[in-house]
N, C-alpha and C positions, 0 to 999 in steps of 0.2 A: 279411720282417725278414733283414737281413743275417746271412753265415754264421756273423758272431762272436757273433749271440743266439743262435744255434740249438745250437751247439757243432759245426756241422759245416764248420769253415774250415779243416779237412785235407782232402785228396783226396777219395775218394769212398768210399762207403759196399761193402764189399768181400762177395760171398756168403757169407764164412765164419765176417763178423763178428755176434756178439750187437749191433745197434745197428740205430737207427731213427729220423725224426726226431722228435723227444721229443714225447712223447703230450700234453704239456699246451701244443703249440703248435697252436693251432684251423687249421683248413685252410678253404679257398674254399668247396670245397663242401657243407660244416658249414652256415658262413654261408646260401647259398644255399639249400640245404635249410630254413633256421628261415620263407623268406619264399616258400615253397610253388613251389621250383623240385622237377623231379626230376634228379636227377644222375647223369652216366653216365661211365665211362671207358673208352679204348680204347687201347691200347699198352702204353709202358715207361713200369713203374712208379718202379724206381729209391730206392724212399724208405728201403728194410729194409723186409725179414718177421720177421724172427726169431722174434718172438712173433705171436701172433692180433692179438692188436689194432693191431698194427703197420701191417696188413693194407689195401689200398683200399677196402673195405666197409667198415672201423669208422672208417676217415677223413674219411666224407664221403659216398661213391659210393655209390649205389643199387645199381650193376652194375659190374663188373668184365671186363672181356676183354681178357689181352695178356700181357706177361711181368714177371717180378720182377726180373728183373735187369738191369744196365745194356747188355749186346751178349750176341750168340748165332749161331746160324746160324738164316740166312732161311730157310730151308725145315724143318728135320727141329726147329729149337726146342729144339736141347741145347745144352750149355754146358759145358766144364772150366773149373775155377777152377785146377787144377794136376792133376798129374797122376795119374790115378784118382781126382780130386774133380768126378763130371760128374754132370747129372743135365737131365731136361727141362723146360723152364723154359718153358709156356703155359697159359695159368689161365682157366676160366668161376668166377670171383666166384670160392670159397674153396677151388675143386678145380681139379686138374690135367686141363685139357683133352683128355684123351687122343683120345676120339674126332674132333679136330679135327688131328689126326697124318697130314694126307693130302698132303703136302708142296706146299703152298700157299702162294707167296712171301708175306713177312709185310704188305707195304704193300698188296699185293691183300686181302687176308685182313680185314684192318684194316680197309677201305674198304666191303666185305661186311656186316662188322659193324654198322659205323656207319650205312649205307644202311636194314640192318632196324629199331633203333632209331629211324629215323626215321619208318620206314613203319607202326611201330607204336605211336608216341606221338600222341594228340593234340597237333595244332598249336596249338592256342587254349589250352593250358594251357604256363608257363615251363618251359624246360629246359637244363639245362648241359652241355655236351658236352665232353668231356679227351679230344684223340684225342694222344698220342705217337706218331709215327710212331718205327721203328728207326732209317729209312735218314735220314741217308748215312753209318751210324757202320759204321766196320769191324766185322763181317767183309766185303769189296766181292764180293758178290751181286748179280744181276739176271737176271730172262729173258732168254730169247736175243733176241726179238723187237725190245728196248730199244737192242740194242748195234749194227742196222744204219746208224745215223743218223751212227755213231762210228766208222765203220774209219778214217777219216784222222788221229783220234788216237794217235801214235804210242805213248805210253806205257801201259802196259798197265791200271794203277792209275785213272789220266784216265780211260781209256776205260770203266773199269766204272762207276768214278765218273761220269760223266756219264749212263749208260746206267741206273743209279740214280735219279739224282733225274730223269730223264726221265717213269719208274715212277711217282715220288713225285708230278713236276707233275700228272700225267694221276688220279694219287689225289686231288687237291684241289679239281682239277676235277669226278669224281665225285662227291665230298661234295657241291661246292656245286650241281650241278644235280639233287640229292638234296632237297638244301634247298627247290630253285624246283618241285621236282616233288608234293611232299607240303605246301605249305603254308607252309613258318616263311619266306621268303627274305625280306619284307619287313620283316620284324620282327626280324631277327634283326643278329648282329655277332658279324663273323669275323677274330678275333686271330690270326696267326700270327707267333710270337715263337722265336727261337731259343735253343737255352745255352751256345753257346760259340760260337770258331772254328776254322778248318779245321785239318785234321792234314794236313800235304804229305807226310807220309812215307803217307799211304792214300787219296790220291787228291785233299786238298783243295786249297784254294789262296786267301791269302788276301792275294795282292799285290795295291797299293803297300803294303799294310799290316806291319807287323813283327811277327818272331815268331810263335805256331803255338798250338793249344789247348795248353792245360795252362800259359800262358805269364801275366804279366799286361800283357804289350806289348798295343798294339791290337788286334793280328791274333788272340788269344788273347777278346778278351774284347768287342770292340766288333761285334755281329751285328747283320744286317736283320733290319727287320719290317716287316709293316704288317697294317694294319685297313679292313676293309672292310666296309660296311654303308649300305644304303638313308638309316642317322639320322643318317649323319654330316654336321655344316652343310658343311662346304669340300670335296670332292672332289676327289681328283687334286693331292692338296698334299701337298709333302715336308715333313717334320717333322724340323727339325734342335736342335731344344731336347734337354736333357737327362732322357730317359728311361731307369727302370733296371727288371730284372725285379720286385722288389719291389714297383713302381708296382702291378700288376696287381690283388694283393688285392684294396687300397681303390679301386681305379677301377668294380673289377667289381661290388663292394658295392653301393657307391652307385649305379649304374646301377641296380641293381635292386633297389634302395628298401630294401636291408638295411640294420642296423645293424653299426656299428663298436664293440666296447664301448671305453669313455671307458680304461677304465684297462690297458688291452694297448698296451706302447710298440712302435707301427709302426714301421719306417725307409722305406715304402714311402707316395706321395703320389697323390691322384685327379688322372688326369692328362687328365681326359676332357673338358677344353676346350681344353689345349693342343692333343693331339690332332683335337680333332671344329671348333675353332674358330682355331685357329693361335697360341693366346694364351702366353703367357711363360711357361714350366715353372715350377711351385712348387718346383723343385729348384734347390739350388744347388752341390751335391756329390754325391758317387756315392763311401763304402766299395770299393775294389773287393776288397780283403780282407787281412786280417792274418792269416797262418799263420806261429803260433811254434813248429812242428814241422819247418817243411818245412829242408832241409840249411840251413844258417848260411854267411853268406857267410864267408869265411876275412879280411879282413880289415876286417869292417865291426865298429863299435866306437861305443860312446856318445858319446866326443870327435867322430867323424866326421857323427856328428847333434848334435851342439853342445850335447852337454849333455841333449837333450830327448828322444832318440827313439835305440836301438841300431839300427846300421844294417845289421847283423848279418841282424838277422827280415827275412824278406821280406814284403815288404807293398804296396799302391798307395791313391794315392786321388787322386778330380780335386776339384778346385772350382773354379766359374767354369772360364776356360780354362787354366788349370793342372793338369799332371800330374805327377806327384809316384812315382818307384819307389824303394823301399831293399832292399838282401838281395841275395836272388840270384832274378832276375827270371824267369831259365829262357832257351831256348832263344831268341836274339834274331837270327838271320836274316833278312833281306828273301827271300823264295824268288819271280824272277819265274817266268813263266810259260814263260822260256825251259829253264828247269830239269825241266822234266815232255818239253823233246825228245827226240830224238836227236843237237840239233847239238852236244853238249859242252860242257861242262862250262864253258869259259872266261868265257863271259861271264855265266854265273850267278855266279862266285867274283868277278867284278871288283864284284859289290854286295854281299861280304863286306866289314863292318867289323869289325875286330874292337877292343873296349875295352881299354884298360890295363887290366891286370890286378888294378889295386887296387881299381876302383871300387866302392861301394855307393849311389849316392845318384845319382839322375837327377830332373831338370827339363823338363820340355815346356810349350810353349802351342799345347796339341793344339789348339784351332781352327785355327791357322796353319799346324801343323804335324803332320796327324795321323797322315806315317810315322815320325814321331821320329827325324827325324834329327840334330835340332838339340839337343844336350844344354846350356840354356843354368842349370846348378846353379851355376855359378862365376861368372856375371854375376849370378844375381839368390839372394843368399844370405839376403837378408831374406825373399824369396818360401818358400825353401826352411823357414826355421825357421819361418811361419808355418804350414805345410802339415803339418812333424813335430808341429807343437804339436794342431794338430786331432789327428793320426792318433794322437798320444799320448791325446785327450780321449775319440775315440771307443775304444783299448783297455781304458779304465778302467771302460767297461760291459760288455767281453767277458767271455762265461763260460768254462769252461774245457771243451778239448777232449775230443769222445766218438770215441776211437779205439782201442775195444778190441783186442783177442788175439781170434785166430782160434777158434771153438767145434770143439772135434774132432766135436759133437753135431751140428754142420750137413752131413754128409756127405750128400749124395742117396740113398747105398746105406743108411742106416737108415732113409731115410722112402718107402721103395719106390720110389726111382729119380728122384725128383723133388726139385727144387729147393722150401722150403718151410718153412713154420712148424716149429720144431723146441724151442722153449723154452718145456717145459709146467708150468714148478711152479706158477701161477699155479691152472692150468686144474685139477691136482690138487686145486686146495685148495677151488675153487669146489664142484664136484663135492660133495667130501666135506662142504662145508656144506651144500650142500642135500638128499644122502640120511641122512648120518648123525647130523644133531642138533651140537649142541655140543658135548658130551660126546665125541663120536669129535673131533672137532677137536683138541681139548684132548692125542688121546693121537698125533692126527698128528704133531705140533708135537715134540712128544718124540722121538716116532722123526725125523725131521728132524733134530733137533741132535746126533741119535747118529751119523745118517746122516756 
């Protein structure tokens, strides 16, 4: 589902927010379990954990080893959300994995866990393994030996980033070798998918694409991915069709011969034939996002959106070759590789194109101009109107944004120094239901009201 259909269309879930992927959203591992798959998750969750029901083991995974937050130290697995609000963030299933607190770099630690899972499972039985490595997210940390090949890179962030990526490459190789060693490989599908573009301030590079992580320019949203499998019909081919992250859900359930309920409104498509056989994608558009809370563009208006759409609102949509952005699209520079060298900023600044301040609508032919250099909004007003109408249609189906204020009970100090579920109301109710019967429950209710 698109973000507008989960309520998570604004920013990310913060560690202190009582928020998670809504519990009525059925997950991929839940659907795969229905058809007999063992489901395991290793790595970064970041879909909320404020109550026990939000945890990975409650959302379809038989086992979970990894972190609940969006980032943290690669060695200590420690994370501060703000001064004094700090905690440990490494879990095995539903408990803090203190015994793993022995300074192993997370990329290597997660790979070891994956190898153990593959070694102990029967390869004749179906398995779904979701590995969400922390790398190459900031903080930029890597074991020393990976820096050896990158001494020539002057920029320290870029050098660290390269070292982290080398370690990640080695990890993917080790997972692949484990699939071969334990007898899974010939009947496996490996999908390598990313969540967003690079962050130039933290070693990433999107050149020659425009913008960075957190923006709706191509540099923020166009990510590389690959599918590797002996089961592919066309091997070694490049797919340039429209593929969106929401497509993995229906694609994998269909491959696993699972059932997709007819009444759930999906935004994804089954794209296996597109990837495997080179067919056209069933997709004609992608709603990149509509974020009604993001800082409004000062000059945006209904008039600028032809009375169809308020262009103060941050949004982006792709329909066939066309891409439209409205509102405040975020950091919009092109950051060339020279920016990372010590050659001085002159050449980089020549690349900067400052848009006239009043702009709130952009239109690009992304097939012809993936670098978003030629804005066509004044040349093709009819196309702009058509895409604004499509945006407006999508917006009618949007659910309200879920972005609650922080909850002081989330502080790890109140939870044994660990980031973890803190919202216990339902659990109290359940306990009283089980042990004390219905009469006691009535008393509890009146107590709660009094509180």
